[in-house]
N, C-alpha and C positions, 0 to 999 in steps of 0.2 A: 414494673417495667421501667428501665432507665430511659430518659429522653434521648432522642437521636443527637449525635454530635453536631456542633455548628458547622456550617459550610466553610471550606478553606478559601482563603483570599490570596491572590497573587499580587504582591506589592512591588512597585518600582519607584526609584527615586526620580522625582520630576526633573526634567532637563537631561537625563541620560539618554544617549542615542542607541536605539535598538534597530539596526538597519534591516534585518530580515527575520524570517520565521525561525531559522535554525538558532539564531542568537536568543530569541525569546524562549525557545525550548531549553537552551542551555541555562538561561537566567532562572528559569523556573526551578531548577534543581538547587539554586543558591538562595533564592529569596522567597520561597514558599513559606509563609508565616501563618500560624494559627490566629484566627480572628479573636481578639481579646477585648477587654473592657477599655473605657476611655482613659483610665489611669496609665495604661501602657501606651505611651506616646509614639508618634510616627518616628521621631529621632532615634528612639531606642531600638526600633526594628532594624534600622540601618547598621547600628552598632553590633547587633546580634547576628546579622547575616554572615554566613561563612563562605569561604571560597576554597577551591582546591588549586590555588596558584602555586607557582614554583617555590622551591625552598628559599632561593636567593634571588632578589630582584634589584638590579642596579640601574635599570633603565629610567626610573622615576625617583624624584627626590623632593622632599619638602624642606624648604630653607627659610630661616628667619634672618632678617637683615643683621649683619655683623656676626652671625653665628654665636650668639651669646649662650652661655651655660645657665644663666639665671636671668630673670626679668626684673625690671625696676617698676614697682607698683605705680600705675597711672601713666606709664610711658607708652608711646605709640610705636609699633614696629611694622615694617613692611614684610609680608609673608609671601613667598613665591613658590609655586608648584612647577617643577621643571621636568621636561623629558629630554634625555640625552639623545643626540643625533645618532641614527636617523629615526628614532622612535617618535611617536606622537600620541596624543590621547584625544578622545572625542568628548567625554563627559567627566565630571568630577564632583565630589562633595568634600567640604572642608568644615571641621568643627573644632572647638576648644572645650575640653572636658576636664573637670576637676579630677585629679589622680585618685584612684580607688573607688570611683563611682561607676554606675552602669548606664547613666544617662536616662533613667526612668523619670526623673523629676527635672523641672525647669532650673532649680537651683544647682543642678549638677553641671550646668554649662557656665563657663567662666570667661570673663572679658567680653569685649564687644568688637565685632567686625565692622569695617567700613568699606563700601564699594568704591573702587578707583575708576573703573571703566564700566558703565552700565551696558555697553554693547558686548562685553565679555563675561561679566559676572552679575549675579543677582542673589537675593536671599531666597531660600527654598520655601515654596508655598506652604507645605504641610509641616515644615520644621524650620521656623524662623531663626533658630540658633545657627543654622547651617548655611553655607554659601555654595552655590552651584553655578553652572554655565548659563548664559543667556541665549546663545545662538548655537544651533547644531552645525559644527564644522570641526575640521582637524586643527589642532593647535599644539604648540610645543611648550608654552608657558602661560601662566596667569599670575596676577598680583592683586593683593588686597591689603588694606591696613588692618591691624589688630591692636586694640588698646588693652594693656594689661590690667588685671583687676586691682582693687585697693589692697593696702597692706593687710597682712594676716590671712591671705587666701591660700597660702601654702603652695604645693606643687601642682602642676597641670600637664595635660597632654594635648598637643596640637596634632590632629589626625586627619589624614586625607584618604579618600577612595577615588579611583579613576577607572574609566572605561577606555580600553584600547583595543581596536579591532573587535574580536569576539571574546576577549578576556576581561574580566573585572578583577582589579587588584584592590583588596580591602585593606583597611588600617591594620597595622601590625607593629610589633616592636622592631621596626627596621627603618628604611629610608623614608617611609611615608608617615612616620611618627616622630615628633620632636617633644622631648620631655624637658621641662624647665621648672625650676623652683624659684621662689621669691629671693631676691638678692639680700644677702645678709648685711644689714646696716649697723650692726652692733659695734663695728670698729670705729665709728665716728667719735670724736673727742667730746663725749657728753659728760664725762666725769672729770673731776679735778685731778691734776697730776700729783703723784705721791713721791716723785723723785726729789732728792736733796742736792744742794750745790747747784752748779751750772755746768753746761757742756758747750764746747765749741765745735762747730761743724764747717766743712768746706763743701759748697755746692758747685758742681761743674756741669756746664751745658754743652752737649755734643750735638750739633746740628747734622741731620742726616737727610735734609731736603735737597735733592740734587736732580739734575736732568737724567742721570742714569737710572735712578730708582723711581722717580716720578716724572716720566718723559712727557706726558700729555700737556701741551700748551705751556711748557715750562718757560718762565720769563727770563730769558738769557741776559737782558740788559740791566735790570734793576733788582735782581733777587737779593734779599738780605733778611737778617733778623734785626728787629729794632732793639734798642737798649733794654736790658732786662731790669725789671723793677719788682720788688717784693719786700717781705718783712718776716721776722719772727714775732709772733703776737699771741695774745690770749684768745680763749674761745669766744670772748664777747665781741670780737671784731672779725668781719668777713670781707676779705679782699674781693673774691669772686667765688661763685659756686654754680654748679649745674642746677637749672630750675630757678635760679634767681635772676634779677635784672642787673644790667651793667650800670655802675656808677658813672659819673662824668669822667672820672679818672680812667676807668677801664675803657670807656668809649674812645678817649683820646689816644690811648695805647693801641686799641684795636683798629682805628681808622687812620690815624696819623703817625703812629709809631712814636708818639711823644710821651715820655714818662713824667713830665713836669707836674701835671695835675694829680696824677696818681701818687707821686711822692708827697705832694702837699696834703692829700687826704690821709696818707699814712702818718705823717708827722703830727697831724692834728689829733690823732688818737691818743696822744700823751702816754700814760703809763700802760696802756694796752699793747704798746709796741716796745720791744727791746732793741732790735737791730733793724735798720733799713738795709735791704739787699739791693745792690746796684752792680750791673755789669755792662760793659760797652757794647754798642751795636756791632754786628758782623757784616761786612761787605767784602766779597759776596757771601751768600748764605752758607755754602759748603766750601771748606778748604781742607786739603790733606793735613793730617796731624803733624807731619814733618815740616810744614810751611809756617803754620801759626798755631800756638797752643790754644786749646779750647778755653773759652772765657770761664772764669771762676770767681767766687767771692766767699768770704768767711763771715759767719754770723754766730751769735750765741743764743742759748735758750735757758730758761730757768723754770721753776715750778709753776709759776702763773702764766708765763709766756713760752709755752712749749710747742707751739704750732708754727709751721712754716708754709708760706704761700708765695708764689711769684707768677709772672706772666710776661710774654714777649710776643710781638706781632710778627706774623709771617708776611713779609712784604715783597712785592705789592699784593694786596688782597683787599676785598671789601671791608671785612671786620673779623678776620680770622686770626686766632692766637693759639699758642700752646702754653702750658704751665702746670704747676701743682696747686691744688686747692686744699687748704687745711690738712697738711701732712703732719700727723702727730708724732713727735720724736720721743715721747715719754712712754715707757713700757709698763705693763701691768705689774711687773715685779719691782716697780719703783726705781728703775734704772733708765739709762739713755740708749736709744737705738744706735746700733753700731754702724749700719749702712743701709741706704735705701737706693735701689736702682729702678727707674721707671721709664718705660717707653711711652712717648707722647704722640697723640694724634691731635689734629687741629680741632678747635671748637669755634662756634659762631657766637659773637657777642650780642646778636639780636638787634643791632642798630642800623645795619645796611643790608639791602636785599639783593646785592650783586651775587652772581653765580660763578664768575670766572675770576682769575687773578687780577685782571685789569679792567673789570666792569666799571662803567661810569658810576658816579655817586648816585645812590638811590635809597634815601633814608627810609627805614622801616617805621611806619606810623600805623597804629601805635607800636611802641617798642616790644620786641619779642623777648622771651626768656633765653638765657644762655643755654646752649645745647651742643653736644658733640656733632661734628659733621659726619655724614654717612656716605656710603658709596652709591646711594640711590637718590640723593637730594635733587639732582637735575642732570639731564643728559649732557649739558654743556660743562658741567663741573669737571675740573681736572682730576677729581678723585672718583669719577663715575665708573661703576661696574654693573653691567646689566644683571648679573647674578647676585648682587648684593653682598659681595664678600667684604671682609674687614679691610679698612684702609691701612696701607703700609705705614708704620710710624715714621714721622718726619724728624723726630729728635729723641734723644735720651738724656735724662738727667740723673746724676749720681750725687747723692748727699752722704757724706762720710764723716764720722766723728773723728776729730783730730786731737781733742784734749778734754779733760774733765777737771774742774776746780772745786775746791771746798770739800767738806766732808760728805761722802756719799752714803745714801740710805741702804742700798743693797750691799750687804757685807760680802756676798759671794760675787766676784766679777762675772760679766756675761760669758766670757770665754778666756782661754789662755792668752790670746792676743791682747785682751784688755789688761791683764796683769803686766805684761811686758810694756804695753803702751803707757800705763800709769807710772811704772818705775822710770821709764825713759823720760816721761814728762817731768818728773821731779828732778832727775839728774840734769836735764837740759834747762831747768828753771823756766819752763814755759816757752822755750825756743823750739818751735816746730818747723824750722827751716829744713827743706829736703836736702839730702846729701848732694844732689845734682846742681844745687844753687850755691855759687861761691860768692860771698860778700866780703866787703871790708868791715872793720869794726865800726860800732856806732860812734857818731860824733858826740861831743858834749851837748847837753840841753841848751837850747837858745834862751834868750831872755823872754820873760812873759810878755805877751802882746798887750797886756793891760798894765798901765802904771798906777792905776787907782784900785779901789776895792771892787771894781766891776769884774765879772768873770772873764778870764782870758784863756789863752792856751800857749803852750810852748812846744817846740818841735826839736827832734833830732833826726839825723839822716845817716844812711849807709849806702855804699855803692855796690851795685851788682856787677861783679867782675866777670862771671861766666855762668851761662845756663847750659849745662852739658846735655840735658835731655829736654827737648822742646815740648814733649808730651806731658811733662810734669811742671805745672805752673810754679813760679817763684813768688813768695809773699812780697808785701809792699817794701819800699825802700825808705819810707818816712813813717815816723811814729809821733803821735800827739798825746798830750795829757793836759787836763785843765790846770789853771793856775790863777793867782791874783797878784796884785802889786805888793811891794814891800810893806810889812806891818799889818797886812790884812789876813783874815782867817775865814775859813768856810763857816765857822761857828759864829761869826760876827752877826749880831742880831739885826743890824741895819743892812745886811747884804741882800741885794735884789738879784736873783738868779734867773738868767734868760736862756732860752733855747738857741740853737744854731739858726742862722738865717735859712729860710726855705728858698729853693731855687726860684729864679726870676720867672714871672708869669709870661705867657705869650704876649707879643706886641699887640696893642689895642687896635691898630690899623693894619689892614692887609696891604696897603700901599701908601706912600707918603709918610710924614712924620706922625708918630704915635707915642704912646708911653707904656711902660711896664713897671710892675711893682713886685716887691717881695716882702715877706712878713716873718716875724718871729713872735714868740709868746713868752709870757712870764711863767717860768717853771716853779718858782718859789718866791712868795712875797716876803718882805722883811718881817721878822718876828716882832719888831717893836711897833708894827702897825703903820709905819711911814709909807708914803706913796712912792711907787716905782716911776721914776722920771725918764727912764731909758726909752728910746723910740722903739715901737713895735712894727713900724712899716717904713719902707723906703721906696721912692719913685724916681725913675729916670727916663729920659727921652730915648726913643728907639726908631730905627728905620729898617723895614724889611724889604719893601719894593719902592725904590725912589720915584719911579714914574707912575702916574695914574691915568694914562691915555689908553684909548682902545687898542693901540698896537703893543701895549705892554702886557706882560703875563704876571700872574701871581705865583710866588714861590713860598715854600715853607722857610722857617728860620734855619740857620745853619745847625747841623748836628755837631756833636762833640768831635774833637780831633781824634783821629785814630792814633794808636801807639806808634812811636817812631819806627821807621823801617829798619833802623840799625840798633843793635843792643849796646854798641859802643862806638865812639867817634861820630862822624857826620852822617846824617840820614835824612829822610824825608817823611813828612806826615801829611795827611790829607783829611778833609772833612767834606761832607756833601749835604745838599738839600734837594728837595724834589719840587717839580712844577705842580702846583695845585690846580691852576686853571690857565689854559693857553690864551693868547690874545683874542679879544672879542672880534677883531676884524679878520681873523683867519690867517694872519701873518705868522712867521716863525718866531718862536720865543728866543730872545737874545740874551736872557739872563744867564749868568754863570751858575752852574749847578755843582761844580767841583772846584775846590781850592786846595792848592798844594804849597807847602813852605818847608824850609829847611829846619832841622832839629839837631841839636848837639847833645850827645850822650857822653858819659864818662870816657876817659881815654882808654883805648883798646890795650889789652895786655896779652902777651903771647901765652897760650896754653897748649898742652899736649893735644895732638890730633886724636879725636875719637872716631873710629872708622868701623863700618860694618864689614862682615866677612866678604871675600870675593864671591861674585856670582859664578854660575857655571859658564863654561865657554859657549859662545854663540855658535850657530851653524856656520860652516865655511861659506865665504862670500860668493863662491862659484859652485856650479853643479858638476864640473869636471875640470881637470887640470889644476893649476896652482892658484891659490886664493889666500884670503886672510880671515882670521876669526878674532873676536874680542871678548873681554870680560870686564866687569865694572865692580866698584864698591862705592859706598856713599859716605859723605862726611856727616856724622851725627851731631857734632857741635857746630853752631853757626860760624860761617866764614868770617863774620865781622869781629869775632872775638880774638882773632889772631891768625897770622899767616900759617897755612899748613902746606908743607912742601911734599908730602907723600903723594905718589901717583894714584889717581882714581880710576885709570883705565889702562889695560894692557892689551897689546896687539901681537899676534904671532902668525907665522905662515902655516898654511895647511895644504895638503896635496890629496887630490882625488884622482881616479882613473883618467887616462888621457882622453881628450875630447876627440870625437870623430872628425876627420878632415875629408871634405867632399872633393870630388874631381873638379879641377879648374881647367877650362878650355878657352882658346882664343875665340874671337868673333869669326863668323863665316866670311870667306873671301867673296869677291864678286863672282857672279856666274861667268864661266868661260864661254868663248865663242863656240858656235855649233860646229861639231866635227865634220859636217857635210856642207858643201857649198850649195847643193840642191837636193831636193828630196828629203826623206826622213833621216834625222840624226839625233844626237843628244848633246847636252851641255852639262857641266859639272861645277860644283863648288866644294871647297875643303876648309877644314879647321884642324888645329893640332892641340894635343894635350900639354898644358903647362905644368900641371901638378897631378900626379896619380893619387887616387883616394887612399886614405890610411885609417886605421883603427875603426873600420866598419863604416866609413863615410859613403856617400852616394857614389855609384860607379859612373864611369864616363859613357856618354852616349855616342852616336855615330859620328865619324869624322869626314865622310864623303856623302854628298847627295847628288843624284842624277835626275834630270827631267828631259822629256822629249823636246825636239825642236825641228822645225821645217821652214826653210827660208823661201824656196820656190820649187816648182816642178822642174825636173830635168828635161831639156829640149835638145835631143840629138837626132842624127840621121835615122831614116826609116829602117835601113838594114841593121844598123846597130840596135835599133829598137826591137826588131824581130829577133835578133840573136839574143838580146837580153831577155826577151820574153821566153824564148825556147829554154835558155839556161834556168830561168826562174821556175818553169814548169818541171824541169828535171829535178831541181832541188826539192820542190814541194812533193814530188812523187817519192823521192827517197825518204823525206821526213815522214810522209804519210805511211810508208811501208814500215819504217822503224817505229813509228808511234803505235801502229796497229800491233806490231810484235810485242811492244812493251805493254800495251793495254791488255793484249790477250794473255800475256804471261803474268803480269802483276796486278792489273786493274781490269778485270773482265767487266764489260758493260760501260766503261768509261773511256773518254778521250782526254788524255792529260797533256798539259803543256810541258816542254822540256824543263829540266832543272835550271834554276836561276844561278847566277854567279855567287861564289862565296862572299859573304860580307867581310868588311874589315875586321881584324882581330880587336877584341875589346881592350886588350892591354898590349903595351910595347914589350913587356917582359914580365916574368913571374907567373905566367900561365893565364891565358885568356881563352875566349871561345869565338868560333865562327859558325855561321849557319847559312843554309840555302833552302829554297822552297820549290815544290812542284805542286801546281794548282790544277784543279779540274777545269778542262776546257769545254767538254760536252759530256752529258750523262744520257745513256741510251735508256729506252723504256724498260728493257729487261734487267737493268742494273739494280743491284741491291744497294740501299742507302748506306749500309754499314761498310760496304767494300769499296765504295766510290767516294773518296774524300781527299782533301789536300794532305800533302806529306811535308815533313820537315826533318832535316838532318842537321846535326850539331857535331863539331869536331874541335879538339884542343888546338891551340896555336901559341907561339912565342913562349914556350915552356922554359926557356933558359932563364936563370936567375938574374935579377936586376943588379 
């Protein structure tokens, strides 16, 4: 005889809310589970529970911060469970499960949850891998942290179950399940580059940080991008990287917008760096492309230095930057990348703990690692989004190959454009000047700056005559090459080769007299073993803030001069600095933060006007009658390059239907005298029509108004009074008899007043109307309401034409 089956057990997830008996009965059909051994854990029962929920559910959603398609091993993400309005949920369960597993074993659960608010969430008692609610109440969202598993964990599923009213929604391949796989890191430059020759690139930075796109707390007064600093370098050098710590150079860029220390660090890397990338600061941060061309710079790469990195500060900010980190321009096919386009979001350098654009300085101690900003960092953050959506990019960078030199390894070009580009490059003899940039010829080379066998340089110049398209940057107007004095040679064994001077360091004093220095290093010692006697350091005095009193403020050093406002002729240029610390006594800072001076560019030359097509005609300036409309076109080439006499705006007349003309009347006259010297009388006042209404305008109102008047009682002889009384009685009898006849014939059960006089005609000509009224004076009990009411008559008048 077989043993009896074990009893059945009804299992519920701790923390779920079951408000009444009917819900318990309904849950029983979903969660009735056979009692099994200890190896079948409580967590797996939740996973195997089935529900008869709707086919499609869009009320609830599981969201991972930033909506990533993959996870970075070891990174922490904010996970949010959301109910769309007006829905809500009472209870929930949240787990992270390795893809392809059933949850029967502890190792099937992946990553680690972290509670954010203990009043909202807690770990499930019988299933410590799961998170559930702490308090029984209605809610629309919950949030927890989840740390991704280590590298090699593969794909996973974040799954949620929720209780809402009497319905349980279980995990499914829908909005309550998020599948993510480990981020592919194989594209990092771990291997040596196999490309041959060198390649030349142009990097262009397009700032998209503006009040229109990022309106929250946008700093209208001082928004800018700091000077861009970067390099093409080898894989042995790291400018910055996510998960790493900021160097002193990165810190100064991030907090002060100063590239000086960063450039010094780059140049000290020697042969690991091929090109230093520098671009001027942008004030303000966003400018229309037709006002100023986006900043750009050119750099080169070769087989050992095939990586490009740069950064720039988003200012003002605590320590926020954008940039590229270790962008490899070498392809697996031993060629050079044609083009890279990357949208950029800001990242935190980990050196300041401020949360808003203009937070006061708050150093992060100890220093944090570099990390991307997220939309859930802090409610006061300008990028905050309670739903944890992705941050809208603040900039875009375009890196485009413009030339290749030397013999290339990849025999087959990347594409047809490469073949054309390479042929054009040979024909132009490495002249990559855009067609929209018009230059003069190069001047002869200048004399060498060194008259001895020390390393010097010589220069040649050309003049930019016209920049026909401001969106396309024009290359430099100066060219340099190394040289030595007469009779010297690079192969001379006694030659001492020095690097260029590194930019001056910041002033040693924040106020008063200080000093600053700059350095250079020996690139190549003499082959004959002699000592290099050339100086490697220079020092000079400097003054940043002249006064050091409590009423003085501390300012930064002056930034670089902006480009001249004119491309030819006389223009203006400016430079700025920022207040680092206001006066200690609370007074207003009197230091100048803006400096402007004149600048002279080459003489302007007349060029043909380059104009856009005419725009569409505008709407008519009026809604009726006669008006004007306009259309415009724009000058594509800068006005400074030459006078353009073509018209940029056209105006023409437009005609719409005639406007309505309302009736115009004079003011009322004074009231006339009473027409009776005693007893009851009346007085009148008048006005006349000055202008009849036309084209549907408002009609004229009344031209005569009457009102009763009584000066005094009449006092005459008694005989006359009796006679008057007798006549009055006779008149009333006649009126009564006539009224009764009318009432009987026309208004049974009513006593009506006689017809009033006809009103004035509403028009003097062209057809108007008059009206008169008969009103109810008395209604008898036997009268029917429908048959006893006021009457009104209307007739035409002044029908003759005007």
